[in-house]
Each structure stands twice: as structure tokens, then as C-alpha cells.
N, C-alpha and C positions, 0 to 999 in steps of 0.2 A: 769468454768466461774467466780465463786465467787472470786478466788484468784487473778483475774486481778484488783479487786477493791482495791484502796489504802486507808490507813487511812487518815483522813482529813489533807489537806495540804493548805498552804497559797501561792497563786499565785500572782506574781508581773509582771505587764506589763508596760514597759516604751517606749514612742514613741517621737521622735524628731518632734517638731512642725515646719511647714513652710519649710520642706526639699525641696519641689519642687521649691518654690520661691527662696530659697537660691541657688539652683543649677542654676536657670535661671539668678540670679543677679551676682553670684560669679564665676560660671563656674564649670566644672566637676572636676578639680583638687582640688579646695577648698572643694567641696562636698565630695570627697573621703577622704580628710583629716578630715572633720567633722565626717564622718562615722567611721573612724579608732579611733578617739578620743572617740566617744560614746561607741564603742565596748571595748576599753581598760579600760575606767573608769568603765563601767558596770561589766566587768569580775573581775577587782581588788576588787571593793567594795563588790560584791556578795560573792566572795571567802572568804573575811575576816569577813563576817557576817553569816557564816554557811548556805549559800544557794547554789543553783546550777543553772547556766544558761542553760536552755534547748535548746534555739535556738535564732538566730538573723534572722530577716526577713527585709532586708534593714536597715532602721533606727528605727526598733522596736525590743525590746528584751523581752523574756519571761523567768522568773526565778521562782523557786519553793523553799519553805522553810518549814521545819518541824514545826517551831514555828512562830506564828503570831507576837510575840514580835520581833523576829529576822528580820522578813519581814519589820516591821515598822522602825526599826533602819536602815536597809539597804536602805529603800526608802528615809529617811532623809539624810543619808550620800551621797546617789546618787545625790539628788538635790543640796546639798551643793557643791559637786564636779563638777556637771555640770555647775553651775553658776560661779565657781571659775576657769574654764578652761582658760588657758593663752590667747588663741586667742581671745575669746569672750564668754560671758555667753551663754550656750547652752540651748535653749528653749525646755524643755522636760515635758511631762505630764505623771503621774504615776497613775495606778489603782491597788487596792488590794482587794482580796476576799479570803475567806476560805471555804473549803468544801471537801466532798468526790470526788474522781475522778477515772477514769478507766485508767489503764496503757495501752498504745498503742505504741509498739516498745520502742523507747527511750524517748517518751514523754507521755503526759496525755491528756485526754479529759474529760470534765465535765462542769456542770453548773457554778462552781466557777471560772473556767478559763474564760468562756465566759463573766461572769459578770465583772471580772477584766478588760477584754478588753473594755467593755462598759464604765466603769468608767474612764479608760485611755482616751477614746475618748472624754469624757466630761471635763476632767481636763485641765486647762489652763497651759501655760508655767510656770514651777516652782512649780506646784501644785501637791499634793498627795491626792487622794480621795480613801476612803475605805468604806466598808460596816460596819454597827454598830457591826456585829458579830466579825469582825477582832479586833476592839477596845475593845470589851467586853472580848474576850478570851485572849487578850494580857495583860489586866489589866493595872496598872500604868507603864508608860514608862518615865524614867527621861528625862528632857529637851525637852518634847514634849507637845504641847497643842492640844486640839480637838475642832473644830468648826463644828456646824451642818449646813449642806447644805439642810436640809429638805428632803422630800420624792420625789423620782423620779420614773417614770415608764419606763420600758425597754422592748423591743421586746422579745417575748417568755418567759417573766417572769410574772407569774400570779399576784403577789401582788406588790404594790409599795415598793421600796427599800429605807430604811433610809440611807442616805449618809452623811459621815463625812469627813471633811477636816483636814488632819494632818499637823500641822505647828511646825517647830522647835522653841523652845523658844529662843528669841533673834532676829536674822535677818531672815525675811521671804524670801525664795528664789524667790518667784513670784514677789517681789518688784523690782528685777533686770530688769524686762521686762516692767515696767510701766514708765521708764524714758529713754528708748532706742528709736532708730529710727523705721521706718515702718517695717523693715525686721523682728524684733522680738517683736514689740509692739502688744497689743491685736488687734484682727481683728475688723475693723471699719465697721459698717453696717448701711444702710438706709432701713427703713421699709415703705412699701406702701400698705395700705388696707383701704377701706372706712368704715369698721367696727371698731369703736374705741375699743370695748371690745376685739376683736380678736387681733388687732394690739398691744394693750398694754399687752395682755397676752403673745404674742410672745416676746415682748420686755423684759418682766420679765424673761422668760425662758433663753433668750440669755444673759442678764445681769448677772444672777446668774451663768452662765457657763463661765464668764470671757470675753465676747464680749463687745464692746463699741457701743452703739446706737448713731449715729451722726446726725440722722434726721428721721422725721416721716412725711409721706405724705398721703393725703386722695384721691388724684386723680393723673392721669398720668402727667399732666403738672407740678404740684407741685413736683412730683418725679424727673422729668428731671431737674428742677431748682435746687433742693437740691443736686443732683449728680454733677452738674456743680460747685456748690459752695463748697461742702465738699470733693469731690474726695475720696469716700469711697473705701474699699477693696471689698465690696460685697453689692448687692442690693437684697432684698427679696420683691417680689411684687405679689399681687393677679392678676390673668389673666383677671378678669372682673372688670373694674373700671368705675366710672362716666365719661361722662354723659350717655352713652348708655348701660353700663354694658355688653359689648360684649368682645372685645379683646384689649381694651385700654392698659391694663397692659402688654400684650404680645408685642404689638407694641412698647411700651416704652422700654421694655427689649431689643428688637432688635436694637433700636436706640442707647441705652447705649452701647451695645456690639460693634456696628459699630464705635462709636465715642471714646469709652474708652475700648480698648481690655484688659487692665489689671484689669478692674472691673468685678468681678464675678457676675452672675445673677442666682437667684433661684426663679422660678415661681411657685406659689401655685394656685391650682384649687380646686373648690368644687366637680368637676365631672371628670371622666376619659375622656380626650379628646386627644387621642393618636396622632392625626394628628399635634396638636400644639407641642407636645413633640418632635416628629420626626423632624419637620421643624426647631425648635429652635436648636436642637442638630446638625443637618446637617449643618446649617449655621455657627455655632461657637461651635465646640465640646469641647473646653477647657473652664473651669470655668463656666459651665452651668448646671443647674439642674431643674427638673420638679417633684414636689411632690403634692399629694393630701393633702388638709388641715387636714384631719383626722390623717395624719402621724405626725403632730406636737405633738399629745398627747403622743407619744412614745418619751419622752424627750431625752433619751440617743441616740436613732437612729437619731433623728432630728439634735441634736447638732453635732453628728459625720458627718452627711451629709453636714452640713454648713461648718465645718472645711475642709472637703474633697474638696468641690467646691472652697473655698477660696484658697486652695493650688494649684489649677490648674486642679482638677479632674472634673468628670461629674457624674450625678446621675439621673436615671429615676425611677419613682415610681414603686414598685413591681406590683401594680394592672394594670398599663399600660403595663408592660412587659407581664403579664399574658394574657391580652387581645390580644396582638400581637401573643403570642404563640398559642392561640385558633384559629387563622385564617388559620391554616393548613400549608401544605408544600409550600415552596417558592423556586423558582429557585435560585441557588447560594449558598443556605445553606441546601438544602435537602440532601446533602451528610453527614451532621453531625449526629452522633448517638444521642439517647435520652439523654444520660448523657452530651454530648457536648452541646446540645441545652439548657439543664438545666444550665450548667456552663456559657454559653454566655449570658443567661438571667440574671444571677447574675452579670456578668460583666457589663451589661447595667445598672444595679442599682448602679454601681460605686464600687462594692465589690473588695477588694484586694484578692490575692491568699489565704492569711491567713484567711480572713473572709469567703471565699468560703469553706476552710477546715472545719471551725467551723460549717458552715451552713449545709454541706452535710456529715460531719463526715468522711472526706477523709484525707489521709496523704498529706503533702505538695508535695511530689514527684509525687503522683497520679494526683493532680491538675495541677502541672506543665506539666505533660505528656499530659493531656487533652487539656490544653491551647495551647501547642505547636502543637498538632494535629489540633486544630481549625485554628491557623494561617496558617498551611500548606494547609488545605483544602480550605481556602478562598484565597489562593494565595498571602499571605502577606509575603514578603521577609524579611530575618533577618534584624533587626534594633533595635532601642530603644523599649523595651517592652511596655512602657507607650503609645508610639505613635501607636504601632500595636494594642494595646487594643482598643484605640479609633477607629481606622480603622475597626477593627473587629465588633465593636458595630454598627458603621455606616452602614456597609454592611448588618448586621442583620436587622437594622431598615428600610433601603431602600427597602429591599425585603418584608417588612410587607404588 
């Protein structure tokens, strides 16, 4: 078993931001061209910087390097190449971490790979985020400056992580996305919560992660007015708002989704209220999320969820999913195996196949097989996988 462990390696994960909205706005052909360009650039740069691309998953790439210095140079060259693409600057976030890993087939599994994925999720378009260990072991790298992003907490990581932003000396690639249109500009968010301390804390977390806060509201009516005025990409609101502190925030979220389908909504709650989560997702499954407020303390996970919803995805809090699972067998899904029920639960949280691989320590092929089996058992005919994932989750929730 010991020989499966590899010497410390540096993992680089790069992910195209806004790929779902890009496909929706530009069409499948343009999206395919974007993916091909991303793949070509990544393969060329990694090959010339002594690294290896392990896999592509849609518009996400995983590469490994023997040297942290080589990984940093590759990340810088990648971002420079992405923003210099002829068609248009390509909005990509990159995460880096170093550590031991275990060899699994042609790939690796380990904490460093998972943390690199978390940092990638937090990174804004054109940004490179790395752990302090990567920068320390790399030493001085010419034409690169280091900025502190402070400490962040991540799910399944015991201690806060000191995060650094790596910036090429001269032109910062992320600046290319601060002067462009909505498709590549930072995600614009309106926050609503009657607790000033909580609201401002969330605002600080999101601002540090590259989002833009375009409005703050303390009640539902103020929230609706700001959304009409600002036209944000996403609204984050407490479920209980003045004056009655019952479901004003939820009702405002439903009105926003009905009047502005392109605006995503993330509802936060102090308590597990699964009926609200199910109702909201059933009405408008795209661009909708429901999280417990405690989830905000896991900054990496929270930021990743916000990005996922803004891109057109959905997310249900793991505690809500766990409560639904505890309710026992349900007609329509009782034919699923325990593993398939575990996987559809993670799908309900908004997890991609890659994220499910990391969570359950399964190979991509195994997860794809289970997901295909779920679609088949629920009677979901072949079609767009993203659409079938939403339908599968809705079937699961309706039977709760």
C-alpha cells in the first residue's frame, strides 16, 4: 500500500468561469470553440512548463507538477494566454496546492488536490490563488508578486488556510474582466438580511472573493426595490425578514424569480426547513439555492456555491439533504442502491461529477456509471446531462 503514495506534488486546477451563461448567450457552437481553445492552451502551456495534464472535465483542467515553482510559472503563463485569446479574454480561475497524494490509476487523490479545487472555486476570473506552502517551497520566482488574501476556512480542512494571490509583475490578467460586459464581468450581488453584522460579514467574504455588492437591504420591500433598480446577477436573502420574521425573504425570492428569471437567488436560513427548500427548487430549479447560515463560515464552500448558482446551477444544503434521506423509502426512488442514493444526495447539493469523485473517493468512470444508472431508474430519457441532473434532483425531492 505504501508504494501507492507519491512524493509531494503541486496540483493546479483551472476552471472557466461563466461557462453555462456563455453557452446560453452564445450557443453550443461558440461554447464548443471556447472549450477547444481552453483545452489547447492548457495542454500547450503545461507541456512547456514540465507539468502533466491529468484530465479535463468539461471546462475544468487538472494538472500536476513535480516543482511548485514550475506550477507557479505555468499558472502565470496560462492566465496570460487565456486573456490573450484572439476571440475574447477567457475568464479562468486557478488554484494551487502542494502535498502528498495517493496514486489511483492514471490520476491522484489527496488533500492537496482537494484544496487546490477549493482555491480554484474561490478564485475570480484571471486570478491565481495558492496556499502559503506553495509560495514558500517555490521560493523567489522572477516577475511574480505575492498578495495575501488572509485566512480562509474550507470544508473538511481542520485549520484555517493562509491564501495568497499570485500576480504577474506588469499587467494583472484579472484586470481584463473589470472593464468588459456582463458576460465576463464580476458577478453582481444584492444582499438582504436585517442583521447588519451578518450582512456586512457576508459582503466582506464575497468582496474578497471578487464579487461586486451592488445593494444591501434590511427588509423584503427594500430588496425588491433594489433588484428592480440594479438588475443584479444574484440575490442572497435571509428567509425570515421584517416585519413578521416568517417567510418574507422566501416570498421576495419567489417574486424575483418570477419577474427576473435571469437573476439567481440564494436563500439563507437559520434552521433546517426542508419544505421551503423543496418548494423553491421545484418552482424554479435553475439559479436557485438554499443554505443554512452556518454554511457561510466555510468560505471556500460558500463562495463555490454562490458561483455555481450564478452560473445557472442549483444547491441544497447538506443538512436538508440529510433530513430528507432520514425520512425513509419513497416510491419512485426506492429502486436506487445505497450508493446511488448517496450520489443523488450530493447532486441535490449541486455537486458536479468531479466533486462527487473527491467526496466519495471514486473514479470519474464509476461516478458516471452510477449517475447513468440513476437517470435510467428514474426514467429520464437521454438529453442534456445538466437538464437531467435537475430533473433527477426534483424527482428525489418530490418523493421526500
